[in-house]
C-alpha positions as a Markdown table, in Angstrom:
| # | Residue | x | y | z |
|---|---|---|---|---|
| 1 | Met | 105.6 | 34.9 | 127.6 |
| 2 | Asp | 102.6 | 34.9 | 125.2 |
| 3 | Asn | 103.6 | 35.1 | 121.5 |
| 4 | Arg | 100.1 | 35.4 | 120.1 |
| 5 | Gly | 100.3 | 39.2 | 119.4 |
| 6 | Leu | 98.4 | 42.2 | 120.7 |
| 7 | Thr | 94.9 | 42.2 | 122.0 |
| 8 | Leu | 92.2 | 44.5 | 120.6 |
| 9 | Val | 92.2 | 46.6 | 123.8 |
| 10 | Glu | 95.9 | 47.2 | 123.5 |
| 11 | Val | 95.7 | 48.3 | 119.9 |
| 12 | Ile | 92.7 | 50.7 | 120.7 |
| 13 | Asn | 94.7 | 52.2 | 123.6 |
| 14 | Val | 97.7 | 52.8 | 121.4 |
| 15 | Ile | 95.5 | 54.4 | 118.7 |
| 16 | Ala | 93.8 | 56.6 | 121.3 |
| 17 | Ile | 97.1 | 57.8 | 122.7 |
| 18 | Ile | 98.4 | 58.6 | 119.2 |
| 19 | Gly | 95.2 | 60.5 | 118.5 |
| 20 | Ile | 95.4 | 62.6 | 121.6 |
| 21 | Leu | 99.1 | 63.5 | 120.9 |
| 22 | Met | 98.2 | 64.4 | 117.3 |
| 23 | Ala | 95.4 | 66.7 | 118.4 |
| 24 | Ile | 97.7 | 68.6 | 120.8 |
| 25 | Ala | 100.4 | 68.9 | 118.1 |
| 26 | Ile | 98.0 | 70.2 | 115.5 |
| 27 | Val | 96.6 | 72.9 | 117.8 |
| 28 | Asn | 100.1 | 74.1 | 118.8 |
| 29 | Tyr | 101.5 | 73.9 | 115.3 |
| 30 | Lys | 99.5 | 76.9 | 113.9 |
| 31 | Glu | 100.5 | 79.0 | 116.9 |
| 32 | Met | 104.2 | 78.0 | 116.5 |
| 33 | Gln | 104.0 | 78.8 | 112.8 |
| 34 | Thr | 102.6 | 82.3 | 113.4 |
| 35 | Lys | 105.2 | 83.0 | 116.2 |
| 36 | Ala | 108.0 | 81.9 | 113.8 |
| 37 | Ala | 106.7 | 84.1 | 111.0 |
| 38 | Ile | 106.5 | 87.2 | 113.3 |
| 39 | Glu | 110.0 | 86.6 | 114.6 |
| 40 | Lys | 111.3 | 86.2 | 111.0 |
| 41 | Gln | 109.7 | 89.5 | 110.0 |
| 42 | Ala | 111.2 | 91.3 | 113.0 |
| 43 | Arg | 114.6 | 89.9 | 112.2 |
| 44 | Glu | 114.4 | 90.9 | 108.6 |
| 45 | Leu | 113.3 | 94.5 | 109.5 |
| 46 | His | 116.1 | 94.7 | 112.1 |
| 47 | Ala | 118.6 | 93.6 | 109.4 |
| 48 | Ser | 117.2 | 96.2 | 107.0 |
| 49 | Ile | 117.5 | 99.0 | 109.5 |
| 50 | Ile | 121.1 | 98.0 | 110.2 |
| 51 | Ser | 121.8 | 97.7 | 106.5 |
| 52 | Val | 120.5 | 101.2 | 105.8 |
| 53 | Arg | 122.6 | 102.6 | 108.6 |
| 54 | Leu | 125.7 | 100.9 | 107.3 |
| 55 | Ala | 125.0 | 102.0 | 103.7 |
| 56 | Ala | 124.8 | 105.6 | 104.8 |
| 57 | Met | 128.2 | 105.3 | 106.5 |
| 58 | Gln | 129.8 | 103.4 | 103.6 |
| 59 | Thr | 128.5 | 105.6 | 100.7 |
| 60 | Lys | 128.6 | 108.9 | 102.7 |
| 61 | Gln | 125.0 | 109.5 | 101.5 |
| 62 | Pro | 122.3 | 110.0 | 104.0 |
| 63 | Gly | 119.5 | 107.4 | 103.9 |
| 64 | Val | 116.0 | 107.3 | 105.1 |
| 65 | Leu | 113.6 | 104.4 | 105.9 |
| 66 | Phe | 109.9 | 105.4 | 105.6 |
| 67 | Leu | 107.8 | 103.1 | 107.8 |
| 68 | Gly | 104.2 | 102.2 | 107.1 |
| 69 | Pro | 102.0 | 99.6 | 108.8 |
| 70 | Asn | 102.5 | 97.1 | 106.0 |
| 71 | Gln | 105.6 | 98.3 | 104.2 |
| 72 | Tyr | 108.8 | 100.2 | 104.4 |
| 73 | Ile | 110.6 | 102.2 | 101.7 |
| 74 | Tyr | 114.3 | 102.8 | 101.7 |
| 75 | Arg | 115.5 | 106.0 | 100.0 |
| 76 | Val | 118.9 | 107.5 | 99.5 |
| 77 | Tyr | 119.5 | 111.2 | 99.4 |
| 78 | Thr | 121.1 | 112.3 | 96.2 |
| 79 | Ser | 122.2 | 115.5 | 97.9 |
| 80 | Ala | 122.3 | 116.4 | 101.6 |
| 81 | Asn | 120.6 | 119.8 | 100.9 |
| 82 | Tyr | 117.4 | 118.5 | 99.1 |
| 83 | Pro | 114.2 | 117.5 | 100.7 |
| 84 | Val | 113.4 | 113.8 | 100.5 |
| 85 | Ser | 110.7 | 114.1 | 97.8 |
| 86 | Thr | 112.9 | 115.7 | 95.2 |
| 87 | Gly | 116.5 | 114.9 | 96.3 |
| 88 | Ser | 116.2 | 111.2 | 96.8 |
| 89 | Lys | 115.8 | 108.0 | 94.9 |
| 90 | Ile | 114.0 | 104.8 | 96.0 |
| 91 | Val | 116.4 | 101.9 | 96.6 |
| 92 | Asn | 114.0 | 99.3 | 97.9 |
| 93 | Thr | 110.3 | 98.9 | 98.8 |
| 94 | Val | 109.3 | 95.9 | 101.0 |
| 95 | Gln | 105.7 | 94.7 | 101.6 |
| 96 | Leu | 105.2 | 93.1 | 105.0 |
| 97 | Pro | 102.8 | 90.2 | 105.8 |
| 98 | Tyr | 102.3 | 91.4 | 109.5 |
| 99 | Glu | 101.6 | 94.9 | 110.5 |
| 100 | Ile | 104.3 | 96.9 | 112.4 |
| 101 | Arg | 103.4 | 99.6 | 114.9 |
| 102 | Lys | 105.2 | 102.2 | 116.9 |
| 103 | Gly | 105.9 | 102.2 | 120.6 |
| 104 | Ala | 104.6 | 100.2 | 123.6 |
| 105 | Ser | 101.2 | 101.8 | 122.9 |
| 106 | Leu | 101.2 | 100.2 | 119.4 |
| 107 | Thr | 100.5 | 103.5 | 117.6 |
| 108 | Met | 99.7 | 103.1 | 113.9 |
| 109 | Leu | 102.5 | 104.1 | 111.6 |
| 110 | Asp | 102.1 | 106.7 | 108.8 |
| 111 | Ile | 104.4 | 106.2 | 105.8 |
| 112 | Ala | 104.3 | 109.9 | 105.1 |
| 113 | Ser | 105.7 | 111.0 | 108.5 |
| 114 | Asp | 107.2 | 108.0 | 110.3 |
| 115 | Lys | 110.8 | 107.6 | 109.2 |
| 116 | Ile | 114.2 | 106.8 | 110.4 |
| 117 | Thr | 116.9 | 109.1 | 108.8 |
| 118 | Phe | 120.5 | 108.2 | 109.0 |
| 119 | Asp | 123.3 | 110.8 | 108.4 |
| 120 | Thr | 126.6 | 110.0 | 106.8 |
| 121 | Arg | 128.0 | 108.8 | 110.1 |
| 122 | Gly | 125.1 | 106.4 | 110.6 |
| 123 | Phe | 123.4 | 108.4 | 113.4 |
| 124 | Thr | 119.7 | 109.1 | 113.7 |
| 125 | Asn | 117.5 | 111.4 | 115.7 |
| 126 | Asn | 114.4 | 109.3 | 115.1 |
| 127 | Asn | 114.6 | 107.1 | 118.1 |
| 128 | Met | 111.7 | 104.7 | 118.3 |
| 129 | Thr | 110.4 | 101.2 | 119.2 |
| 130 | Leu | 108.8 | 99.1 | 116.4 |
| 131 | Val | 106.6 | 96.2 | 117.2 |
| 132 | Val | 105.5 | 93.4 | 114.8 |
| 133 | Thr | 101.8 | 92.6 | 115.5 |
| 134 | Pro | 100.0 | 90.6 | 116.6 |
| 135 | Val | 102.1 | 90.6 | 119.7 |
| 136 | Lys | 102.8 | 87.2 | 121.2 |
| 137 | Tyr | 104.0 | 87.8 | 124.8 |
| 138 | Gly | 106.7 | 85.5 | 125.9 |
| 139 | Gly | 107.2 | 84.4 | 122.3 |
| 140 | Gly | 110.2 | 85.1 | 120.1 |
| 141 | Asp | 111.7 | 88.4 | 119.0 |
| 142 | Asn | 109.0 | 90.8 | 118.0 |
| 143 | Cys | 110.2 | 94.3 | 118.7 |
| 144 | Ile | 113.0 | 96.6 | 117.5 |
| 145 | Val | 114.4 | 99.6 | 119.4 |
| 146 | Val | 116.2 | 102.2 | 117.3 |
| 147 | His | 118.7 | 104.4 | 119.1 |
| 148 | Thr | 120.9 | 107.2 | 117.9 |
| 149 | Ala | 123.9 | 104.9 | 117.2 |
| 150 | Arg | 122.6 | 101.4 | 117.5 |
| 151 | Thr | 119.6 | 99.2 | 116.9 |
| 152 | Asn | 118.5 | 96.3 | 119.2 |
| 153 | Ile | 116.0 | 93.5 | 118.7 |
| 154 | Gly | 114.0 | 92.0 | 121.6 |
| 155 | Arg | 110.7 | 90.8 | 122.7 |
| 156 | Met | 107.6 | 92.2 | 124.3 |
| 157 | Asp | 107.3 | 90.5 | 127.7 |
| 158 | Asn | 104.3 | 92.6 | 128.7 |
| 159 | Ala | 102.2 | 95.3 | 127.2 |
| 160 | Ser | 104.5 | 98.2 | 128.3 |
| 161 | Asn | 108.1 | 97.5 | 127.2 |
| 162 | Cys | 110.4 | 95.8 | 124.8 |
| 163 | Thr | 113.2 | 93.8 | 126.5 |
| 164 | Thr | 116.3 | 93.9 | 124.3 |
| 165 | Arg | 119.4 | 91.9 | 124.3 |
């Protein structure tokens, strides 16, 4: 056994291997960061939709979530007989870092007309699929499907559907 240390060739090989591994890690890091941020926003939006549904049931006041491409506004009806503009109050407005779109065709949302309204039983007639863009296929959770009585989160595995759990 030779106890004189490492040769210059061995040190250069180790440095080259470390350099290659670092280059691969840096390239993938930004993509992983974006995917994680999209998944975080999808989970927060999912939690907000569930929260509005539960609040409508618990307070016995209908609630509405207005959806725009970069924000959503949560309003509570002050009376069941008033239109939203005069008979409601804003509870929360949230700005979103990533754009959300509607449906598998990724239609642009309009905050004036795209909404999810929950009655006092937590039901809605505004069934829709919401997708956080840019879509990373095969990535984390990036879409939300709102049904009459439930809301699911899932991922876009291809350009046509949201696979929920």
